[in-house]
C-alpha positions as semicolon CSV with decimal commas, in nm:
position;residue;x (nm);y (nm);z (nm)
1;M;7,496;0,707;2,283
2;A;7,183;0,634;2,083
3;D;7,184;0,271;1,922
4;P;7,244;0,353;1,555
5;F;7,107;0,016;1,430
6;E;6,788;0,083;1,617
7;L;6,754;0,429;1,463
8;W;6,824;0,284;1,125
9;R;6,554;0,004;1,166
10;L;6,293;0,258;1,277
11;M;6,358;0,491;1,006
12;W;6,354;0,230;0,724
13;S;6,067;0,045;0,853
14;F;5,859;0,377;0,861
15;A;6,001;0,468;0,513
16;I;5,881;0,154;0,372
17;S;5,529;0,171;0,509
18;G;5,517;0,537;0,424
19;G;5,642;0,480;0,087
20;L;5,384;0,239;0,012
21;E;5,120;0,472;0,159
22;Q;5,221;0,747;-0,091
23;L;5,229;0,501;-0,374
24;A;4,862;0,390;-0,290
25;Q;4,784;0,768;-0,295
26;A;4,923;0,824;-0,624
27;V;4,721;0,529;-0,794
28;P;4,387;0,670;-0,947
29;G;4,101;0,540;-0,766
30;A;4,273;0,494;-0,441
31;S;4,064;0,425;-0,136
32;V;3,952;0,701;0,088
33;A;4,152;0,540;0,374
34;A;4,462;0,585;0,167
35;R;4,421;0,940;0,089
36;P;4,653;1,210;0,271
37;R;4,551;1,256;0,621
38;V;4,426;1,608;0,688
39;A;4,460;1,789;1,023
40;D;4,239;1,644;1,290
41;A;3,956;1,856;1,398
42;I;4,009;2,048;1,721
43;E;3,752;1,932;2,001
44;L;3,727;2,282;2,164
45;S;3,478;2,160;2,406
46;T;3,748;1,947;2,585
47;F;3,981;2,249;2,666
48;P;3,940;2,433;3,001
49;T;4,020;2,775;2,871
50;L;4,079;2,794;2,494
51;G;3,741;2,749;2,348
52;R;3,717;3,007;2,056
53;V;3,901;3,013;1,705
54;R;4,019;3,356;1,638
55;I;4,182;3,317;1,326
56;E;4,287;3,024;1,086
57;L;4,610;3,041;0,894
58;A;4,795;2,800;0,670
59;T;5,012;2,657;0,958
60;M;4,780;2,709;1,245
61;V;4,460;2,774;1,413
62;L;4,481;3,058;1,659
63;L;4,281;2,969;1,959
64;E;4,184;3,217;2,215
65;Q;4,014;3,206;2,567
66;R;3,633;3,198;2,576
67;G;3,564;3,488;2,810
68;P;3,701;3,848;2,767
69;S;3,996;3,931;2,963
70;R;4,012;4,242;3,183
71;A;4,368;4,242;3,204
72;K;4,551;4,561;3,100
73;A;4,875;4,365;2,994
74;P;4,950;4,297;2,643
75;P;4,788;3,963;2,503
76;V;4,988;3,653;2,576
77;V;5,045;3,412;2,285
78;I;5,160;3,052;2,386
79;V;5,379;2,928;2,124
80;A;5,326;2,550;2,134
81;P;5,588;2,298;2,023
82;Y;5,572;2,176;1,678
83;A;5,757;1,843;1,716
84;V;5,556;1,523;1,787
85;H;5,217;1,604;1,979
86;D;4,954;1,848;1,925
87;A;4,917;2,187;2,104
88;S;4,650;2,079;2,372
89;I;4,953;2,028;2,593
90;A;4,903;2,398;2,692
91;D;4,535;2,345;2,777
92;F;4,526;1,975;2,886
93;A;4,276;1,955;3,167
94;P;4,142;2,155;3,461
95;G;4,425;2,187;3,701
96;H;4,680;2,081;3,447
97;S;4,638;2,372;3,209
98;L;4,904;2,643;3,153
99;A;4,634;2,837;2,961
100;Q;4,415;2,828;3,252
101;T;4,677;2,934;3,511
102;L;4,775;3,251;3,286
103;A;4,423;3,344;3,213
104;E;4,305;3,324;3,578
105;G;4,614;3,503;3,699
106;G;4,528;3,790;3,471
107;A;4,869;3,776;3,273
108;G;4,662;3,908;2,946
109;S;4,424;3,786;2,700
110;V;4,556;3,429;2,615
111;A;4,592;3,287;2,281
112;L;4,751;2,954;2,160
113;T;4,909;2,862;1,826
114;F;4,746;2,524;1,751
115;W;4,972;2,403;1,469
116;K;4,822;2,193;1,209
117;S;4,923;1,827;1,130
118;A;5,097;1,851;0,788
119;T;4,905;1,755;0,496
120;V;5,044;1,656;0,135
121;E;5,011;2,019;0,041
122;M;5,215;2,139;0,333
123;R;5,522;1,916;0,250
124;D;5,735;2,220;0,141
125;Y;5,675;2,439;0,446
126;G;5,981;2,551;0,612
127;I;6,043;2,752;0,929
128;D;5,975;3,084;0,754
129;A;5,620;2,978;0,692
130;Y;5,565;2,940;1,075
131;L;5,733;3,251;1,165
132;G;5,543;3,436;0,903
133;D;5,200;3,296;1,029
134;L;5,326;3,370;1,385
135;N;5,368;3,734;1,269
136;V;5,028;3,747;1,125
137;A;4,868;3,616;1,438
138;I;5,050;3,881;1,659
139;D;4,925;4,159;1,415
140;D;4,599;4,034;1,449
141;L;4,616;4,069;1,821
142;G;4,726;4,412;1,794
143;G;5,076;4,402;1,685
144;R;5,262;4,351;2,011
145;A;5,222;4,053;2,251
146;S;5,410;3,861;2,528
147;L;5,526;3,514;2,402
148;V;5,545;3,211;2,593
149;G;5,736;2,946;2,411
150;L;5,725;2,583;2,534
151;C;5,998;2,341;2,413
152;Q;6,042;2,369;2,043
153;G;5,808;2,660;2,057
154;G;6,062;2,821;2,264
155;W;6,330;2,850;2,007
156;L;6,059;2,966;1,749
157;A;5,950;3,233;1,988
158;A;6,317;3,356;2,053
159;A;6,382;3,363;1,694
160;Y;6,073;3,565;1,644
161;A;6,173;3,810;1,921
162;A;6,500;3,851;1,779
163;R;6,362;3,899;1,436
164;F;6,084;4,143;1,545
165;P;6,198;4,285;1,884
166;G;5,958;4,570;1,901
167;K;5,658;4,330;1,881
168;V;5,743;4,136;2,178
169;A;5,654;4,297;2,514
170;R;5,786;3,996;2,749
171;L;5,933;3,650;2,652
172;V;5,908;3,325;2,837
173;L;6,099;3,027;2,726
174;A;6,004;2,699;2,901
175;G;6,223;2,388;2,839
176;A;6,355;2,527;2,524
177;P;6,657;2,412;2,333
178;I;6,837;2,758;2,285
179;D;7,178;2,637;2,246
180;P;7,179;2,260;2,161
181;G;7,575;2,267;2,145
182;A;7,590;2,358;2,505
183;A;7,531;1,981;2,599
184;E;7,425;1,636;2,477
185;S;7,047;1,542;2,491
186;R;6,838;1,269;2,362
187;I;6,758;1,452;2,056
188;T;7,131;1,553;1,979
189;R;7,255;1,210;2,037
190;A;6,972;1,067;1,792
191;L;7,073;1,297;1,527
192;A;7,446;1,227;1,583
193;A;7,383;0,860;1,509
194;V;7,209;0,917;1,192
195;P;7,380;1,093;0,883
196;P;7,185;1,401;0,719
197;T;7,163;1,221;0,390
198;T;6,970;0,924;0,557
199;V;6,715;1,176;0,702
200;E;6,692;1,350;0,355
201;S;6,632;1,015;0,192
202;L;6,363;0,939;0,449
203;V;6,179;1,254;0,357
204;G;6,196;1,176;-0,003
205;M;6,069;0,829;0,037
206;T;5,775;0,924;0,248
207;G;5,636;1,185;0,003
208;G;5,790;1,504;0,181
209;R;5,657;1,447;0,537
210;I;5,767;1,298;0,859
211;S;5,489;1,116;1,022
212;G;5,426;1,173;1,389
213;A;5,458;0,816;1,471
214;L;5,808;0,811;1,340
215;S;5,891;1,131;1,536
216;L;5,766;0,963;1,848
217;A;5,960;0,646;1,798
218;L;6,283;0,837;1,734
219;W;6,268;1,095;2,015
220;S;6,112;0,868;2,287
221;Q;6,313;0,560;2,259
222;R;6,348;0,402;2,626
223;M;6,156;0,706;2,770
224;D;5,859;0,554;2,947
225;D;5,938;0,752;3,256
226;E;5,951;1,076;3,074
227;Y;5,625;0,995;2,910
228;S;5,440;0,851;3,205
229;A;5,121;1,026;3,308
230;E;5,254;1,037;3,682
231;A;5,577;1,219;3,585
232;A;5,420;1,477;3,337
233;L;5,110;1,551;3,555
234;Q;5,293;1,536;3,892
235;C;4,994;1,347;4,043
236;A;4,896;0,981;4,074
237;G;4,592;0,747;4,105
238;D;4,353;0,940;3,876
239;S;4,253;0,685;3,615
240;A;4,048;0,942;3,400
241;L;4,339;1,180;3,394
242;N;4,598;0,894;3,311
243;K;4,356;0,781;3,031
244;R;4,343;1,147;2,887
245;F;4,718;1,168;2,902
246;D;4,774;0,833;2,725
247;A;4,524;0,950;2,443
248;W;4,715;1,269;2,408
249;N;5,045;1,085;2,381
250;A;4,928;0,864;2,104
251;R;4,797;1,159;1,923
252;T;5,076;1,269;1,716
253;V;5,111;1,530;1,434
254;D;5,290;1,474;1,106
255;L;5,556;1,758;1,006
256;P;5,643;1,900;0,664
257;G;5,976;1,747;0,548
258;V;6,149;2,092;0,478
259;Y;6,051;2,206;0,813
260;F;6,198;1,896;0,973
261;L;6,506;1,894;0,787
262;E;6,579;2,269;0,855
263;V;6,504;2,221;1,233
264;A;6,732;1,922;1,238
265;E;7,021;2,099;1,046
266;W;6,995;2,469;1,142
267;L;6,905;2,433;1,497
268;F;7,045;2,093;1,650
269;R;7,337;2,014;1,403
270;E;7,472;2,361;1,289
271;N;7,344;2,545;1,620
272;R;7,269;2,859;1,416
273;L;7,048;3,016;1,658
274;A;7,309;3,026;1,940
275;R;7,575;3,142;1,668
276;G;7,365;3,437;1,545
277;C;7,297;3,310;1,199
278;F;6,963;3,157;1,212
279;P;6,763;3,234;0,890
280;A;6,443;3,433;0,973
281;L;6,230;3,582;0,724
282;G;6,503;3,722;0,515
283;R;6,738;3,823;0,809
284;P;6,959;3,650;1,048
285;A;6,784;3,616;1,395
286;R;7,041;3,712;1,666
287;L;6,965;3,644;2,025
288;W;7,146;3,948;2,129
289;D;6,906;4,149;1,933
290;I;6,604;4,062;2,184
291;E;6,486;4,334;2,381
292;A;6,193;4,195;2,565
293;P;6,261;4,103;2,925
294;M;6,286;3,723;2,944
295;F;6,217;3,449;3,200
296;V;6,376;3,108;3,151
297;L;6,201;2,817;3,297
298;A;6,377;2,475;3,306
299;A;6,342;2,129;3,457
300;A;6,611;1,986;3,677
301;E;6,568;1,618;3,542
302;D;6,485;1,709;3,173
303;E;6,629;1,449;2,956
304;I;6,491;1,618;2,634
305;V;6,622;1,957;2,673
306;A;6,944;1,925;2,870
307;L;6,976;2,212;3,134
308;P;7,283;2,405;2,956
309;Q;7,071;2,417;2,637
310;A;6,768;2,600;2,799
311;L;6,994;2,809;3,046
312;A;7,231;2,940;2,758
313;A;6,970;3,199;2,705
314;K;7,092;3,411;3,009
315;S;7,436;3,470;2,838
316;L;7,326;3,478;2,489
317;C;7,063;3,734;2,515
318;R;7,285;4,022;2,632
319;A;7,061;4,319;2,532
320;T;6,800;4,244;2,808
321;S;6,730;4,115;3,149
322;V;6,684;3,735;3,190
323;A;6,535;3,584;3,496
324;V;6,594;3,207;3,547
325;R;6,413;2,937;3,733
326;V;6,483;2,569;3,750
327;E;6,211;2,350;3,891
328;P;6,215;1,980;4,004
329;G;6,064;1,747;3,750
330;R;6,090;1,617;3,400
331;H;6,032;1,796;3,066
332;L;5,650;1,742;3,029
333;S;5,598;1,852;3,384
334;L;5,707;2,205;3,301
335;F;5,384;2,240;3,080
336;M;5,121;2,037;3,267
337;G;5,245;1,929;3,603
338;Q;5,012;2,023;3,887
339;R;5,307;2,139;4,116
340;T;5,482;2,342;3,856
341;L;5,171;2,518;3,734
342;G;5,066;2,614;4,094
343;G;5,424;2,742;4,179
344;A;5,654;2,853;3,895
345;W;5,374;2,945;3,649
346;R;5,194;3,155;3,910
347;D;5,514;3,350;3,962
348;I;5,558;3,375;3,597
349;T;5,210;3,491;3,557
350;R;5,290;3,804;3,806
351;W;5,615;3,859;3,617
352;L;5,423;3,915;3,293
353;K;5,182;4,163;3,452
354;G;5,510;4,359;3,546
355;G;5,608;4,191;3,879
356;G;5,931;4,015;3,951
357;G;5,892;3,856;4,297
358;G;5,985;3,493;4,312
359;A;6,146;3,465;3,976
360;L;6,496;3,366;4,051
361;R;6,631;3,031;4,189
362;K;6,970;2,898;4,165
363;A;7,000;2,621;3,898
364;P;7,120;2,276;4,016
365;A;7,442;2,131;3,866
366;A;7,334;1,997;3,519
367;R;7,374;1,633;3,485
368;S;7,447;1,626;3,113
369;R;7,795;1,640;2,990
370;V;7,879;1,967;2,866
371;R;8,073;1,985;2,547
372;P;8,406;2,176;2,527
């Protein structure tokens, strides 16, 4: 069980500091340092694969690979998580890049939703804003694509595939919380310890945004093992990589308050996606409406997304075939781990091209306590 006192302490300390910052911004003549932080510039030169901006939208910059793809398969859109860190998790470093693995394997032309850190002007953006821009991005790529949803990008990709089944060729969900009610996790325990009214008050006190620093503090308490470079990258002894990972881990994004509240309530507390009543651009997103073949990838030791939460997609997405694979490792290793990229993701790349070899592995018994 999360420590309620510690959560309250964290939330109010950030609320006070955030409130003072917002007050300073409202005072005429406020210093440049006190003005709203804009989304950080993207250093494309540091990405192994995704070196071009295809289109910029209100919520994201859609990145694509530098060179043209010769693959005949539909384009592949990596739907990055929009929670704590920026989307460079998908193209982290040579040998630790999901985008590189997909591109080199010929899965299709690869693109990435690089979500923007929320500015003051974005504070009222909700989930529909992100679904809407994802729809624009897919239309810009030709109107149909395969989606690869990572962590919280997974539930967004699944909701999109349920809302627009004809626009998704294939769907990969990696470490995605599809049914948070299926088992406890660190996120569900943290939310259970804090009343919804407290979170709403926090959003109001901080000017309508949730800072990345607060998100990191709330979700990663006592998780040094999960957020270690060695566990995430599945390699040890490379000081340059470790330094790069530590810089990524410290680089957080701010979230719109409305988006944060909707995710907390609709997805995690009320479990609307699994129940078939998740609001998505004017219609409920129902997982059993997904038509695209699916591949679910999960980590055996994931403490952020419990195995039952991720594997529930197989039983909930009843209108399509669902392949399942559980890999050893922790949450972040699913996206940047050397062993996972070289094994499971190479198989997934072949699957995206229409092959199915090596997809299935029996899931080990989940460690999380499953709720009745």
